[in-house]
TIZAGU-126257 format. One record per residue (C-alpha): residue number from 0; x, y, z; residue in one letter. Coordinates in nm, 2 decimals, always signed. Layout:
N
+-----+--------+--------+--------+---------+
| num |      u |      v |      w | residuo |
+-----+--------+--------+--------+---------+
| NUM |      X |      Y |      Z |       a |
...
+-----+--------+--------+--------+---------+
This chain:
155
+-----+--------+--------+--------+---------+
| num |      u |      v |      w | residuo |
+-----+--------+--------+--------+---------+
|   0 |  +0.01 |  +0.00 |  +0.01 |       m |
|   1 |  +0.13 |  +0.33 |  -0.08 |       s |
|   2 |  +0.12 |  +0.63 |  +0.16 |       e |
|   3 |  -0.10 |  +0.90 |  +0.17 |       p |
|   4 |  -0.03 |  +1.20 |  -0.02 |       t |
|   5 |  -0.04 |  +1.55 |  +0.13 |       t |
|   6 |  -0.32 |  +1.63 |  +0.01 |       t |
|   7 |  -0.55 |  +1.40 |  +0.15 |       i |
|   8 |  -0.37 |  +1.42 |  +0.48 |       k |
|   9 |  -0.44 |  +1.81 |  +0.49 |       v |
|  10 |  -0.80 |  +1.81 |  +0.35 |       n |
|  11 |  -0.86 |  +1.50 |  +0.65 |       s |
|  12 |  -0.78 |  +1.73 |  +0.92 |       r |
|  13 |  -1.00 |  +2.03 |  +0.77 |       q |
|  14 |  -1.31 |  +1.99 |  +0.90 |       p |
|  15 |  -1.10 |  +1.96 |  +1.28 |       a |
|  16 |  -0.93 |  +2.31 |  +1.18 |       v |
|  17 |  -1.25 |  +2.48 |  +1.04 |       l |
|  18 |  -1.43 |  +2.38 |  +1.38 |       t |
|  19 |  -1.13 |  +2.46 |  +1.59 |       i |
|  20 |  -1.19 |  +2.81 |  +1.46 |       l |
|  21 |  -1.58 |  +2.82 |  +1.47 |       r |
|  22 |  -1.57 |  +2.75 |  +1.84 |       i |
|  23 |  -1.31 |  +3.00 |  +1.92 |       a |
|  24 |  -1.48 |  +3.25 |  +1.67 |       l |
|  25 |  -1.77 |  +3.24 |  +1.83 |       g |
|  26 |  -1.61 |  +3.20 |  +2.20 |       l |
|  27 |  -1.46 |  +3.52 |  +2.10 |       i |
|  28 |  -1.77 |  +3.65 |  +2.02 |       l |
|  29 |  -1.94 |  +3.56 |  +2.31 |       f |
|  30 |  -1.72 |  +3.67 |  +2.57 |       w |
|  31 |  -1.72 |  +4.03 |  +2.41 |       k |
|  32 |  -2.10 |  +4.05 |  +2.47 |       s |
|  33 |  -2.11 |  +3.91 |  +2.78 |       f |
|  34 |  -1.86 |  +4.21 |  +2.84 |       n |
|  35 |  -2.03 |  +4.49 |  +2.70 |       f |
|  36 |  -2.38 |  +4.39 |  +2.89 |       i |
|  37 |  -2.13 |  +4.38 |  +3.19 |       r |
|  38 |  -2.05 |  +4.66 |  +3.17 |       d |
|  39 |  -2.30 |  +4.88 |  +2.89 |       t |
|  40 |  -2.09 |  +5.23 |  +2.89 |       a |
|  41 |  -1.82 |  +5.06 |  +2.77 |       i |
|  42 |  -2.00 |  +4.96 |  +2.46 |       a |
|  43 |  -2.21 |  +5.27 |  +2.44 |       q |
|  44 |  -1.84 |  +5.44 |  +2.45 |       t |
|  45 |  -1.73 |  +5.29 |  +2.13 |       l |
|  46 |  -2.08 |  +5.37 |  +1.96 |       i |
|  47 |  -1.99 |  +5.70 |  +2.03 |       e |
|  48 |  -1.67 |  +5.77 |  +1.89 |       h |
|  49 |  -1.71 |  +5.62 |  +1.56 |       t |
|  50 |  -1.84 |  +5.99 |  +1.51 |       g |
|  51 |  -2.11 |  +5.87 |  +1.32 |       v |
|  52 |  -2.43 |  +6.07 |  +1.40 |       g |
|  53 |  -2.70 |  +5.86 |  +1.34 |       v |
|  54 |  -2.47 |  +5.61 |  +1.55 |       f |
|  55 |  -2.39 |  +5.85 |  +1.86 |       s |
|  56 |  -2.78 |  +5.96 |  +1.86 |       d |
|  57 |  -2.90 |  +5.60 |  +1.93 |       n |
|  58 |  -2.55 |  +5.44 |  +2.14 |       a |
|  59 |  -2.76 |  +5.33 |  +2.40 |       k |
|  60 |  -3.03 |  +5.14 |  +2.20 |       v |
|  61 |  -2.72 |  +5.02 |  +1.96 |       l |
|  62 |  -2.49 |  +4.96 |  +2.29 |       a |
|  63 |  -2.76 |  +4.69 |  +2.40 |       l |
|  64 |  -2.90 |  +4.61 |  +2.07 |       v |
|  65 |  -2.52 |  +4.48 |  +2.00 |       i |
|  66 |  -2.46 |  +4.32 |  +2.29 |       s |
|  67 |  -2.71 |  +4.06 |  +2.34 |       y |
|  68 |  -2.71 |  +4.03 |  +1.90 |       l |
|  69 |  -2.35 |  +3.93 |  +1.97 |       g |
|  70 |  -2.39 |  +3.72 |  +2.25 |       l |
|  71 |  -2.68 |  +3.51 |  +2.05 |       l |
|  72 |  -2.44 |  +3.49 |  +1.73 |       c |
|  73 |  -2.23 |  +3.38 |  +1.93 |       g |
|  74 |  -2.36 |  +3.12 |  +2.09 |       f |
|  75 |  -2.50 |  +3.03 |  +1.77 |       f |
|  76 |  -2.17 |  +2.96 |  +1.57 |       i |
|  77 |  -1.98 |  +2.81 |  +1.91 |       l |
|  78 |  -2.23 |  +2.53 |  +1.88 |       v |
|  79 |  -2.28 |  +2.54 |  +1.50 |       g |
|  80 |  -2.66 |  +2.65 |  +1.50 |       l |
|  81 |  -2.77 |  +2.85 |  +1.17 |       f |
|  82 |  -2.38 |  +2.93 |  +1.16 |       t |
|  83 |  -2.42 |  +3.12 |  +0.82 |       r |
|  84 |  -2.71 |  +3.32 |  +0.95 |       i |
|  85 |  -2.53 |  +3.44 |  +1.27 |       a |
|  86 |  -2.24 |  +3.51 |  +1.07 |       a |
|  87 |  -2.39 |  +3.73 |  +0.84 |       v |
|  88 |  -2.56 |  +3.91 |  +1.10 |       v |
|  89 |  -2.23 |  +4.03 |  +1.27 |       q |
|  90 |  -2.06 |  +4.07 |  +0.99 |       i |
|  91 |  -2.15 |  +4.51 |  +0.95 |       p |
|  92 |  -2.08 |  +4.50 |  +1.33 |       v |
|  93 |  -1.80 |  +4.40 |  +1.28 |       l |
|  94 |  -1.72 |  +4.62 |  +1.00 |       i |
|  95 |  -1.75 |  +4.92 |  +1.23 |       v |
|  96 |  -1.60 |  +4.81 |  +1.47 |       a |
|  97 |  -1.24 |  +4.80 |  +1.24 |       v |
|  98 |  -1.37 |  +5.04 |  +1.04 |       f |
|  99 |  -1.50 |  +5.31 |  +1.24 |       l |
| 100 |  -1.38 |  +5.24 |  +1.63 |       v |
| 101 |  -1.04 |  +5.01 |  +1.65 |       n |
| 102 |  -0.86 |  +5.17 |  +1.33 |       i |
| 103 |  -0.92 |  +5.49 |  +1.50 |       r |
| 104 |  -0.76 |  +5.39 |  +1.85 |       t |
| 105 |  -0.49 |  +5.14 |  +1.71 |       m |
| 106 |  -0.20 |  +5.35 |  +1.85 |       g |
| 107 |  -0.29 |  +5.30 |  +2.16 |       e |
| 108 |  -0.49 |  +4.93 |  +2.16 |       n |
| 109 |  -0.36 |  +4.74 |  +1.87 |       k |
| 110 |  -0.49 |  +4.43 |  +2.03 |       f |
| 111 |  -0.84 |  +4.55 |  +2.01 |       e |
| 112 |  -0.83 |  +4.62 |  +1.66 |       f |
| 113 |  -0.62 |  +4.30 |  +1.54 |       f |
| 114 |  -0.85 |  +4.09 |  +1.72 |       l |
| 115 |  -1.19 |  +4.26 |  +1.54 |       s |
| 116 |  -1.04 |  +4.20 |  +1.22 |       l |
| 117 |  -0.94 |  +3.82 |  +1.25 |       v |
| 118 |  -1.28 |  +3.85 |  +1.39 |       t |
| 119 |  -1.38 |  +3.98 |  +1.09 |       l |
| 120 |  -1.20 |  +3.75 |  +0.86 |       l |
| 121 |  -1.34 |  +3.46 |  +1.03 |       l |
| 122 |  -1.68 |  +3.61 |  +1.01 |       l |
| 123 |  -1.68 |  +3.62 |  +0.67 |       i |
| 124 |  -1.51 |  +3.27 |  +0.61 |       l |
| 125 |  -1.79 |  +3.07 |  +0.78 |       f |
| 126 |  -2.06 |  +3.28 |  +0.62 |       a |
| 127 |  -1.92 |  +3.13 |  +0.30 |       i |
| 128 |  -1.85 |  +2.78 |  +0.45 |       k |
| 129 |  -2.07 |  +2.74 |  +0.63 |       g |
| 130 |  -2.07 |  +2.53 |  +0.99 |       s |
| 131 |  -1.87 |  +2.23 |  +0.89 |       g |
| 132 |  -1.93 |  +1.85 |  +0.97 |       v |
| 133 |  -1.90 |  +1.91 |  +1.38 |       f |
| 134 |  -2.15 |  +2.11 |  +1.40 |       s |
| 135 |  -2.56 |  +2.12 |  +1.51 |       a |
| 136 |  -2.65 |  +2.17 |  +1.18 |       d |
| 137 |  -2.48 |  +1.87 |  +1.07 |       e |
| 138 |  -2.64 |  +1.65 |  +1.33 |       y |
| 139 |  -3.00 |  +1.76 |  +1.28 |       f |
| 140 |  -2.96 |  +1.76 |  +0.92 |       r |
| 141 |  -2.83 |  +1.42 |  +0.93 |       r |
| 142 |  -3.08 |  +1.32 |  +1.19 |       g |
| 143 |  -3.35 |  +1.48 |  +0.94 |       a |
| 144 |  -3.23 |  +1.22 |  +0.68 |       a |
| 145 |  -3.24 |  +0.97 |  +0.88 |       q |
| 146 |  -3.63 |  +0.99 |  +1.02 |       d |
| 147 |  -3.70 |  +1.01 |  +0.62 |       r |
| 148 |  -3.52 |  +0.69 |  +0.52 |       n |
| 149 |  -3.69 |  +0.54 |  +0.81 |       t |
| 150 |  -4.03 |  +0.68 |  +0.74 |       k |
| 151 |  -3.97 |  +0.52 |  +0.35 |       k |
| 152 |  -3.83 |  +0.17 |  +0.50 |       a |
| 153 |  -4.14 |  +0.15 |  +0.74 |       l |
| 154 |  -4.37 |  +0.23 |  +0.43 |       n |
+-----+--------+--------+--------+---------+
């Protein structure tokens, strides 16, 4: 028997790598949203610093909506349920965070900028790729297919 090629080795590990990245993305969103909920003044101040009048005028409401939406989407991405939808919902929030908030304060805190940028890129990746093999979406998809096959076999 011949040894598997490098391509086969990489492809066999790809679902595990994507799953780890998806879980890390979900944890990051969940953690940041939890911090914003715990101290809404932080989120409110960040929204006010965007310099956009509509955002600044409604900073309190936006901070609340963004925090709870991030918590919910972070949980969905973490478990792999409705991953594409959750990623698409979070992409505009991260675009504002990267280009209107964190790029202005990059001199003070480079970590926040790079964390937001990586999070945005991962959201785009999972909006395109979906949740992957090891996810709640796939679990429910397989269960529904098995139910259809069972019903066909019984009839």
